[in-house]
N, C-alpha and C positions, 0 to 999 in steps of 0.2 A: 758604669759600676763593675768592680772586679768580680770575676767568677771566683768562687772559693776553690782555688786550685784542686799520682802517681812519686869500715871495720866490721867484722862479722858480729852478729848478734843473734839472740834466739827470739827477738821480738816478733818477727814475721817470717822466720824460716830462712830467709835469703839475706837479710841485713838491713842496714839503714836505707829507709825509703824503698826497700823492696828488691834491690837487685845488687848483689855482690858476689863476685867470684874470687875475691881476695885481692884483686889488683885495681878495681875501679876507684877505690878511695885514693890510692897512690896515684893513678892517672889524673883524677880530679885535682888533687893538691898540686901536681906539677902543671897541669894546664892552667889552673887559677893563678899560679905564680907567674906564668908567661903573660897573663892578662895585663899586668902592670897597672896603669891607671885607666884602662878602657872600661867603660860602663858595662855592667853585666848583661844588660838587654841587647847591646850591640855585639859584645863578645860571643854571646850565645849562638848567633848565626855563623860566626867565624868557625867555631869549634864544631857545632853540629853538622854544618855543611861538609867539613873535612871528614868527619866520621862517616857520613853518608857516602862520600866519595870513596873512601876506603872500603866500604861495604860492597858497593857495586863493582868495584875493581876486583876485590877478592872473589866475588861470586863469578865474575867473568873469567878470571884466570883459572879458576878451578874447572869450569866448563871447557875452557880453551885447552887445558892439558889433556882432558878426556877425548876431545876431538882430534888433537894431534896424535893420540895413541891409536885412534881409529881411522886415521887418514887413509890407510890402505884399504879400508872397507867403504870408501866413498865419502867419509865425513869431511867437511870443509870448515876448518877452524876460523876462516875469515868471512863466513856467510852469516850476517846478522840474524837471518831467520832460524838458524840452528840454535841460537840462544833464546830467541823470543818464544820458540815452541816449548821451552822449559821455564817460561816466566822469568827469564834472566835478562837484565838490560844489556844491550850492546854497547860496549865501551870502546871508542876509537883509540888508536895508538897514543894520540896526544893527551888523552884523559886518563890513561892507565896509571895506577899508583906508582909503578916502578919508574915511569918517566918523571913523575913529579918529585919523588923522593930523590932521584938522581940530581934533580936541578934545585933541590930545597935550598942551597947556599947561594943561588944566583940572585942578583939584585932584581931580576925580572920575574921572580917566583909568583908574585901576585898576579901578573898578567898570564903566566902559564895556568894558574888555577881558574881564573876567569874564563880563559879559552876552553879549559876542560869542561867546565859547567855548561858553556854554550854548546859544546860539541855533543855532550850527553843529551841535553834538551833537544838539540836538532835531530838526534837519531832515535829518540824515544819520546814519542808524542805525548805520552801519559804524564811526563814530567815537565811539559812546556810551561814556563813561567813560575816553576816551583823553586828551583835552586838559587841560592844566593850567588851573586856575581859582582861583588864589590871588594874583592881582595887586592886589587891594584890601587886602591885609594891612597892618597898621600899620608893619611894619618895612621895607617897600619904599618907598624915596624917590621921590615922585611927579615931582620935577623930573628926576631921573636916568632915570626910566621914559619920560618925554616925550622926552628927548634920544635915548633907545635907539630909540624909535618913529621919530623922524626919521632916524636912522642907517640903520635897516633900510629905511626908505622909499626910500633911494638904490639899493637892490638891484633890478635890473630895469628901471631908467630908461634912457633913451637910445635906442639903436637897437633895431630889432624883435627881434633875436636875444636881447637881454638881458631879454626878457620871457618866454622860454621856461622850462619847468619844469626843464630841465637846469641852467640857471644857478643858480637857487635851490637845486636839489638838490645841486650841487657846493659851494655855500656852506654848506649844512646838513652835508654830510660833512666839510668842512674844520673847521667849528666842533666837531663831535663829536670829532674827533682832538685838537683843542687842548684841549677840556674833559677828555678822557681824560689828557692830559699834565699838565694843571694839578691834576687829583685824584690823580695818582699811582696807588697801588695800587687804590684804589676805582674809578678810571677804567677799569681793565681789566675791570670787571664788564660794561660795555656796549660796549666797542670793541676789535676785533681789528685790528692794524696793516694797513693796506691792501696793503702789499708781501706780507705773508703770505697774505692772502686771494687775491691775484693768482696766487701760486704754486699754490694749491689749485685754483683755477678754470682756469688755463692748462693744468694737467696733466690734470684730469678732462675738460675741454671739454664743458660741458653744453649742447650745441646744442639738444637737444630732449628733452622727458620731464618727469618729476616730480623736483623738487629739494627735499630735506628737511633741516632743521636743527632738532633737538629741544632746542637750548639757544642760540637765535638771537641773543641780545644785542640790539643795535640794528638788526640786519638786514643787516649789511654783506655777508654771503655772498650774499644774494639780489640786492643791487644790483650787485655785481660779476659775478654770473652773467648778469644781464640785459645788462650792458655787453658781456660777452663775446659773447653772442648778436648784439647789434647791430653789434659791430665785425667780425663775420665774415659779415655779410650776411643774418643770420636775422631773424625777427620776434619782437617782445617775447612775443607770445602763444604762442611755440613751447614755452615752459617753464611749468609749473605750480608754484606756490610753497606749501610746507607748512612751518610753523614752530611752535615752542612756546618759552615763556620763563617762568621761575619767578618772576622779580623783577618787581613790579607797575610800578615806574617805568621799568624797562628795556623791558618789554613795550610800554608806552606810547610810548617812543622808536622802537621798531621799527615800530609801527603808523603813526607819523608819518612815519618815514624812507620807508616803502614808498609811503605816500600821496603825499608830495612828489615821488616819482619817477614817479607814475602807474602803480605796480606793484600788480596785483590779487593779493593773497596771503592764504592761510588761515592765520592765526595763533591761531585759536581765539577763543572769546568771553571768555576771561579768562586771567590769569597762573596757571600751576600747573606743578609739577615733572613732567617726562616719565616719571620713575620711579614717582611715587605715583599719577598719573592721566594716562594716555597719551591725548591728544586725537585721535591719529591712529592708533589701535591696528591698524587694518586696512590702513594704507598700505604699499604695497611700492614704494619709490622707486627710480628710475633712478639718482639721484645723492644721496648723503649728503655734506653739507658742514658741518663743525662745529668749534667751538673750546670744548670743555667745561671747567668749572672744574678746574684742576690739583689732583691729589691730594686731592680733596674727601672729608673724613672725616664730614661732616654730611649724607648723602644718604639716610638712612633704610634702609640696607642690612639692619639686623637684622630689619626687618619685611617684607622683600621676598625671602626666601630661596626661595620657591616660584614666583618670576616665570618666565613661559614663555620669557623671552629667554636664560636661563642655559643654553644648549645645551652650552657648553664647560666649565662649572663655576661654582660659586657665588662671586661676587666677595667679597673681604673687606669686612666692614662698615666698616672704618677707611679705605678707599680706593676711590673710585668709578671709577678709571681703566678697569678691565676690565668694569665694569657698563656704561659708556658704549660701549666697543668692541663688546660683545655686543648692546647696544640698536641700534647702527648696523647690525650684521650682520642682526639680526632683521628690520629694515625694508627691507632691500635686495630688489629684484626679482631674478629668475633671472639676468639679465644685468647687474645693477646694480653700481655702483662707489661707493666711499667714500673721502673724503679728509679727514683731521681732524688737529688739533694735540693733542699730549699732552706731559707732562713726560717728560724723557729716561729717568727711572726705569722707565717702562713697557716699555722695550726690553730690560731686563736683570733686573728685580726677580724674586726668587724667594720673596718673603715671602708668607705667608698664602694660599699656593696660586696666586699670580699666575703663577709660572713654568709651572705645569701648564696653566693656561688658555691661556697664550701658545703653548706647545708644541702643544696641540690645535688652535689656530687655524692654526698653521704647517703642521701635518700635514694639515688640511683643505684646504691649498693655497689659502688666501684672501689671504695677504699678497703684494701685487703689488710694492710699492716702499716703501722707507724712506728719509727724507731727514733728515740731521742739520743743524740750523739754527745760525747764528752766535748769539752772545749779544747782549744789549741791544736786541732787537727789540721787546720788550713793555714797556708802561707799568706794568703791575701787579705784575710779578715779575721776579726775576733768576734764577729756576729755569730751567736749560737746557731747551730744548724741541726737539721733533722732529715730523715730519709722517709719518703713516701713510697708506698707500694700499691698500685692499682691493679685490678683484675676485671676483665670484661666478662668472665664467666666463673662465678663461684660455685656453680652447680655442675662442675665437671664431674661426670660419672665415675672417672678414674680416681677421684679425690673424696675426701670428707666434705659433705655439704656444709659450707660456711655461709650460706645465704643469710643476710641480715646480721652478720657478725664482723668485727674487726679485731685484729690482734694488736695489742700495744706492748712495746718493748722499751724499757727505760735502760739505756746503756751509758747514762751520764757519768756514772762512777768508774767506768772502764777506761783502759788506756794507760800507757806507760810513757813518761817523759823521755824523750831522746836528746833534748837539749833544754836550755832555759825556757824556751818559748813554744816548742813543738812537741806534740804528743802523738803516739801511734797506738792503734789497737793491736793486740798481740794475736798470734795464731789461734790460741785457745779461745780468746774472746770472740774472734770472728766466727769460729766453728761453733760456739755456743749460741750466738745470735741466729745463724743460719739453721742450726739444728732445731732450734725452738720453733722457727717459722715452718720448717718442713714437717715437723711433728704435728703442728697445728693444722696444717693443710691436709695431712694424711698421706704424704708422699710414701712410696713403697720403701720399706726398710727404715723409716725415719724414727720409729719408736712412738710411744704414747705421750700425748701433750697433757700438761697440767699447769694451772696457774701457779706462779711463784710470787709471793708477796715482795714488793720492791723491785720486781724485775719484769714480769709479763702478766698480762691479763687479756682474756678474750671477753670482749664486751659486745652486747647487742646494740642495734641501732637505737632501740628505746632508751638504753642507758646513755648512749652518746647524745641523744636528744635532750635527756635530763641534765646533761652538762652544758647545754646551749650550743651543741654541735662543735665544741672545742675538741681538738684531736691531740692534745698534749698528754703524752703517756703517763706522766706523773699523777694526773687526776685519776687514772684508772688503776694503776698497779698497786697503790697504797704503800705503807711503810714496810720496810724490810723486817722480817721476823727476827727478834733478838733471841739468841740462844740462851737458855736458862743455865747458869753456871753451877747450880746446885747449892749455892751458899744461902742459908736462911736469911730472910729479910732483916731481922733484929740484929743478927751478927754482922751483916754487911753495913747497916747504918752505924753500928758502934765503931766499926773499923774505919769507915769513911769520915765520921765525925772526929775520930782521934787524928786522922791525917790531916784534916782541915785545921784543927786546933794547932798542930805543930806548924803548918804553913803560915797561919796567922801570927804565931809567936815570932817566926823567922822574919815576917814582914815588919813587925814592930821593931825588931833589932836593926833592920835595914833602914827604916825611917829615922831612927835615932842616930845612926851613923851618918846619915845625910845631913841631919840638923847639925850635928857636931862640926862637920866639915865646912858647912855654910857659915856657922858662927865664927870659925877660925879665919874665914875670909872677910869677916865683917858684914855678913848678910844673914844674920840670925832670924829664924822664924818665930 
């Protein structure tokens, strides 16, 4: 089952799908043109592999130039340890971008790239088994491959800022989103829309601690967490990254995504399901951020009935939703918090014991906040989705005591269409959702919380029980208050009645015109 997937615009501050510097869209259009008839899922690895190669080469060359300038002081530009000390990958001569671009028009360019990938993996153990190495296959057009190298070679040229890892990182993120869109349902396997990730991150505020995602896709949760820390004056090293991914190609994308961002994360040494083989079984995380596959029926539940995670009940073999929820809870530290995406059915389903599991989780006072999302946010599915937020400690003395309460936020009417089928939450909408949550929790400087009809409501566990332990925000927030326009009721009714009378008269004219035309054709009514 697919996971519900990260031109300038004011929608989210940076542009379409979250990352634009003004040239990503131009790059994408050019790269997509070179795709020709190649399937997007296959072409993704061709392009993203080259962008990664360009990144490691640029970072290496920048450090290489510094070491050359310091050669008289004992620095050795050909010593791999000089680079590794600064968390920079060692790039041997045959893998450097300058060499590849010089040979871009050669018929053997595919072999040169495969050899470069092999050489980088050989000299950098953390990348072993990660990089794509099938550029020399017969079906890949060498001319187009050379043109693609020339195109990607333009990234990072010009002013000094354009050589930073952030530029290539943002291009990489933008291309991930575009490939997700091009692949449709399959694209959701590796990409969560950036606006959804931002809501999770802005609400959880992972300033410091261990961040865990047991179904991490291409690593978007981690990238946005690091961005949050930087944007709020923290240091990249303030959070530790732990992740796991079952799909091999997606796991490789995540490893490259973190590497291109300079993020040191523990994604395990291989791809494997978190259910069947938990690579971080002893981890107790400060923050869990995740977007697991929706309603997954093929998760191996029948063989996992004795799992230690099932404190609140054995999840049904035909749906992994509450297996994931309990897995998240199991990995939370005593003061830990979790934010994750699930299908809307998780809020109300009573099938196969799901209602009992949800009731026990609510009675354990773990559910902090529920957010109903608008439709059309995801590339992979039209299934309506929601956000769950869990807290291990609602009696944190630094915050308002919310023991026995849950905040419900109905954001279904939010979002702006970015094309015919996709919607994004705007900057202002993300800020409103996050600010409401922080005010409700009593975070410092967050302002005062108040229920808003049609949008948010703080409900007690007793109220939730009265609703049958259903967590759908619409049941709690009520109807949006309608502003009184000041027009007296009698006057409004006279005006509306007159308008209706005019519309009915116009309808009669149209009916008569239709009858007349039909009679002229010999089909009178």
